[in-house]
C-alpha positions as CSV (number, residue, x, y, z in Angstrom):
1,X,3.6,-42.6,-57.0
2,X,0.8,-44.9,-58.3
3,X,-2.5,-43.3,-59.4
4,X,-5.7,-45.4,-60.0
5,X,-8.8,-44.0,-61.6
6,X,-12.2,-45.5,-61.6
7,X,-14.0,-45.7,-64.9
8,X,-17.0,-47.5,-66.3
9,X,-16.3,-49.4,-69.5
10,X,-18.9,-47.3,-71.4
11,X,-17.5,-44.0,-70.3
12,X,-14.8,-43.8,-73.0
13,X,-14.9,-40.0,-73.2
14,X,-14.3,-39.7,-69.4
15,X,-11.4,-42.1,-69.7
16,X,-9.8,-40.0,-72.5
17,X,-10.4,-36.7,-70.5
18,X,-8.7,-37.9,-67.3
19,X,-5.8,-39.5,-69.2
20,X,-5.3,-36.3,-71.1
21,X,-5.4,-34.2,-67.9
22,X,-2.9,-36.5,-66.2
23,X,-0.5,-36.4,-69.2
24,X,-0.8,-32.6,-69.4
25,X,0.3,-32.4,-65.8
26,X,3.4,-34.3,-66.8
27,X,4.1,-35.8,-63.4
28,X,7.6,-37.4,-62.9
29,X,7.7,-40.9,-61.5
30,X,3.9,-41.2,-61.4
31,X,1.9,-43.9,-63.1
32,X,-1.8,-43.9,-64.0
33,X,-3.8,-47.1,-64.0
34,X,-7.5,-47.6,-64.9
35,X,-9.8,-49.6,-62.6
36,X,-12.9,-50.9,-64.5
37,X,-15.7,-49.6,-62.2
38,X,-18.1,-52.0,-60.6
39,X,-21.3,-51.5,-62.6
40,X,-25.0,-52.0,-62.0
41,X,-25.0,-55.4,-63.6
42,X,-22.5,-56.7,-61.1
43,X,-24.5,-55.1,-58.2
44,X,-27.7,-56.8,-59.5
45,X,-26.1,-60.2,-60.2
46,X,-24.5,-60.3,-56.8
47,X,-27.6,-59.0,-55.0
48,X,-25.6,-56.5,-53.1
49,X,-27.7,-55.5,-50.1
50,X,-28.3,-51.9,-48.8
51,X,-30.6,-48.9,-49.1
52,X,-28.5,-46.8,-51.6
53,X,-29.0,-46.9,-55.3
54,X,-27.3,-49.6,-57.5
55,X,-25.0,-46.9,-59.0
56,X,-24.0,-45.7,-55.6
57,X,-23.3,-49.3,-54.6
58,X,-21.1,-49.7,-57.6
59,X,-19.1,-46.6,-56.7
60,X,-18.6,-47.8,-53.1
61,X,-17.5,-51.3,-54.2
62,X,-15.1,-49.8,-56.8
63,X,-13.2,-47.9,-54.1
64,X,-13.3,-51.0,-51.8
65,X,-12.0,-53.3,-54.5
66,X,-9.1,-51.0,-55.3
67,X,-8.1,-51.2,-51.7
68,X,-8.4,-54.9,-51.6
69,X,-6.3,-55.3,-54.7
70,X,-3.6,-53.0,-53.2
71,X,-3.7,-54.3,-49.6
72,X,0.0,-55.2,-49.7
73,X,1.2,-51.9,-51.1
74,X,4.3,-50.6,-49.5
75,X,3.7,-47.0,-50.5
76,X,0.7,-44.6,-50.4
77,X,-1.1,-44.1,-53.6
78,X,-3.7,-41.8,-55.3
79,X,-7.3,-42.8,-56.0
80,X,-9.5,-40.7,-58.3
81,X,-12.8,-40.9,-60.0
82,X,-12.8,-40.3,-63.7
83,X,-14.1,-36.7,-63.5
84,X,-11.0,-35.5,-61.7
85,X,-8.8,-32.7,-63.2
86,X,-5.2,-32.2,-62.3
87,X,-3.1,-29.0,-62.1
88,X,0.4,-29.0,-63.5
89,X,1.5,-28.7,-59.8
90,X,-0.8,-31.3,-58.3
91,X,1.6,-34.1,-58.1
92,X,4.6,-32.1,-56.9
93,X,2.4,-30.6,-54.1
94,X,1.2,-34.0,-53.0
95,X,4.8,-35.2,-52.8
96,X,5.8,-32.1,-50.7
97,X,2.8,-32.5,-48.4
98,X,3.4,-36.1,-47.8
99,X,6.9,-35.4,-46.7
100,X,5.5,-32.7,-44.4
101,X,2.8,-34.8,-42.8
102,X,4.7,-38.1,-42.6
103,X,5.8,-38.5,-39.0
104,X,4.2,-35.2,-38.0
105,X,0.6,-36.4,-37.8
106,X,-1.4,-39.6,-37.9
107,X,-3.3,-39.7,-41.2
108,X,-5.3,-42.2,-43.3
109,X,-6.6,-40.1,-46.2
110,X,-5.5,-36.9,-47.8
111,X,-8.2,-35.4,-50.0
112,X,-7.2,-33.0,-52.8
113,X,-10.7,-31.8,-53.4
114,X,-14.1,-31.9,-51.7
115,X,-17.6,-30.7,-52.2
116,X,-19.1,-28.3,-49.7
117,X,-22.9,-28.1,-49.2
118,X,-23.1,-25.4,-46.5
119,X,-22.7,-21.6,-47.2
120,X,-20.9,-21.1,-43.8
121,X,-18.3,-23.6,-44.7
122,X,-17.9,-22.3,-48.2
123,X,-17.2,-18.8,-46.7
124,X,-14.6,-20.3,-44.4
125,X,-12.9,-22.2,-47.2
126,X,-13.0,-19.2,-49.5
127,X,-11.4,-17.0,-46.8
128,X,-8.7,-19.6,-46.2
129,X,-8.1,-20.0,-49.9
130,X,-7.8,-16.2,-50.5
131,X,-5.3,-15.8,-47.7
132,X,-3.2,-18.8,-48.8
133,X,-3.2,-17.5,-52.4
134,X,-1.6,-14.3,-51.1
135,X,1.0,-16.3,-49.3
136,X,1.6,-18.7,-52.2
137,X,1.2,-21.7,-49.9
138,X,-0.9,-24.8,-49.5
139,X,-2.2,-26.0,-46.1
140,X,-3.7,-29.2,-44.7
141,X,-7.0,-28.9,-43.0
142,X,-8.4,-31.6,-40.6
143,X,-11.7,-32.6,-42.1
144,X,-13.1,-33.6,-38.8
145,X,-12.9,-29.9,-37.8
146,X,-13.9,-28.3,-41.2
147,X,-17.6,-28.8,-41.1
148,X,-20.0,-30.4,-43.7
149,X,-18.4,-31.8,-46.8
150,X,-18.9,-34.6,-49.4
151,X,-17.1,-36.2,-52.3
152,X,-14.5,-38.9,-52.9
153,X,-13.3,-37.6,-56.3
154,X,-9.6,-37.6,-55.4
155,X,-7.6,-38.6,-52.4
156,X,-4.3,-40.2,-51.4
157,X,-4.6,-43.3,-49.2
158,X,-2.0,-44.2,-46.6
159,X,-1.0,-47.8,-47.5
160,X,-0.7,-48.5,-43.8
161,X,-4.4,-47.6,-43.3
162,X,-5.9,-49.9,-45.9
163,X,-6.5,-52.8,-43.5
164,X,-8.2,-50.5,-41.0
165,X,-10.5,-48.9,-43.6
166,X,-11.4,-52.3,-45.1
167,X,-12.3,-53.5,-41.6
168,X,-14.5,-50.4,-41.1
169,X,-16.2,-51.2,-44.4
170,X,-16.9,-54.8,-43.3
171,X,-19.5,-56.8,-45.1
172,X,-22.6,-54.9,-43.9
173,X,-25.3,-53.7,-46.2
174,X,-24.4,-50.6,-48.1
175,X,-26.7,-47.9,-46.6
176,X,-24.5,-44.8,-47.2
177,X,-22.8,-43.6,-50.4
178,X,-19.1,-44.1,-50.2
179,X,-18.2,-40.5,-49.5
180,X,-20.8,-40.2,-46.8
181,X,-19.5,-43.4,-45.2
182,X,-16.1,-41.9,-45.1
183,X,-17.5,-38.7,-43.7
184,X,-19.2,-40.5,-40.9
185,X,-16.1,-42.4,-40.0
186,X,-14.1,-39.1,-40.0
187,X,-16.6,-37.4,-37.8
188,X,-16.5,-40.4,-35.3
189,X,-12.7,-40.1,-35.2
190,X,-12.2,-43.5,-36.7
191,X,-10.5,-42.2,-39.9
192,X,-7.9,-39.4,-39.8
193,X,-8.4,-37.3,-42.9
194,X,-7.1,-34.0,-44.3
195,X,-7.8,-31.8,-47.3
196,X,-5.6,-29.5,-49.1
197,X,-6.5,-25.8,-49.2
198,X,-6.6,-24.5,-51.8
199,X,-7.9,-27.7,-53.5
200,X,-5.2,-29.0,-55.9
201,X,-7.6,-31.0,-58.1
202,X,-11.1,-30.3,-59.2
203,X,-13.9,-31.9,-61.2
204,X,-14.2,-31.8,-65.0
205,X,-16.8,-29.7,-66.8
206,X,-18.5,-33.0,-67.5
207,X,-18.4,-33.6,-63.7
208,X,-20.5,-30.6,-63.1
209,X,-23.5,-32.9,-63.3
210,X,-22.7,-36.3,-61.7
211,X,-23.9,-39.4,-63.5
212,X,-24.7,-41.0,-60.1
213,X,-27.0,-38.4,-58.7
214,X,-30.7,-38.1,-59.4
215,X,-31.8,-35.5,-62.0
216,X,-33.9,-33.7,-59.4
217,X,-30.7,-32.6,-57.7
218,X,-29.1,-31.4,-60.9
219,X,-29.1,-27.7,-59.8
220,X,-27.8,-28.6,-56.4
221,X,-24.9,-30.6,-57.8
222,X,-24.2,-27.8,-60.3
223,X,-24.0,-25.1,-57.7
224,X,-21.7,-27.1,-55.4
225,X,-19.4,-28.2,-58.2
226,X,-19.2,-24.7,-59.5
227,X,-17.8,-23.6,-56.2
228,X,-15.2,-26.4,-56.3
229,X,-14.0,-25.3,-59.7
230,X,-13.9,-21.6,-58.6
231,X,-11.7,-22.0,-55.5
232,X,-9.2,-24.7,-56.6
233,X,-5.6,-24.0,-57.4
234,X,-6.3,-23.0,-61.0
235,X,-9.7,-21.6,-60.3
236,X,-8.8,-18.3,-61.8
237,X,-8.8,-19.9,-65.3
238,X,-12.4,-21.0,-64.8
239,X,-15.1,-18.6,-65.9
240,X,-18.6,-19.5,-64.5
241,X,-20.3,-16.4,-65.8
242,X,-22.5,-18.0,-68.4
243,X,-23.7,-20.8,-66.1
244,X,-24.2,-18.5,-63.1
245,X,-26.2,-16.0,-65.3
246,X,-28.7,-18.8,-66.2
247,X,-29.0,-19.8,-62.5
248,X,-29.5,-16.2,-61.4
249,X,-32.3,-15.7,-63.8
250,X,-34.5,-18.0,-61.7
251,X,-34.0,-16.2,-58.4
252,X,-36.6,-14.1,-56.6
253,X,-35.6,-10.5,-55.7
254,X,-34.9,-11.1,-52.0
255,X,-32.6,-14.0,-52.8
256,X,-30.7,-11.7,-55.2
257,X,-30.3,-9.2,-52.3
258,X,-29.0,-11.7,-49.9
259,X,-26.6,-12.9,-52.6
260,X,-25.4,-9.3,-53.0
261,X,-24.6,-9.0,-49.3
262,X,-22.7,-12.3,-49.3
263,X,-20.9,-11.3,-52.4
264,X,-19.7,-8.1,-50.8
265,X,-18.5,-10.0,-47.7
266,X,-16.6,-12.4,-49.8
267,X,-14.7,-9.6,-51.7
268,X,-11.1,-9.3,-50.6
269,X,-11.7,-5.6,-49.9
270,X,-14.2,-6.4,-47.1
271,X,-12.7,-6.1,-43.7
272,X,-14.5,-8.1,-41.0
273,X,-14.2,-7.0,-37.3
């Protein structure tokens, strides 16, 4: 299967990281291609209209241009941003899931990782993940039914769906970041999308703070991305203790108490009724 990753020319370290992660996964019959990301200079020179930031416009157009370049693909392929991390089992699982879903359901996008901004949805995903870990299985969850989510770090696109998604993108001003545009189309039932649970990719340590997001949201991005790294397929190998201890140091006493309650409820020994 073909994989394409989006990478700005200046982000040499990110390119090296994702290429190393892909090589370490050692996927058979998979290829990895770099797509030079649309940068702020392009956005400015072409006077791309819309309310989102120039960096967000570049991200949106990068995904769009990949689809345009692959509009005549005869097979589905994998699109990632350059902060994606692969498991040794990522590619095998994707192949197995595509065989499972093909012909069984209509699908346009298959996400292998998402961000979750709501505590209630985090709890749902954690419970699903813990149960599936016990069974040793991977499930597909319909994103229209999951609840709030964000992110376009890694997903498989059905080659048959490219014309439809490009038509939905149109030539309108870019007023929503790419991932939120996809989310709006998914919620409206115009794009059929699923996510793997547990997640079978995650974000890199460098991806814990996105280069696109404003610095005022640094703590928010950090918390959300920590959760992504904790619940993915290889989350047991990730130790967030040091980072979490720094974050916990800023909490007021009541917030710590609520956190303790939720921690107890998330423990596998807790039995809901």
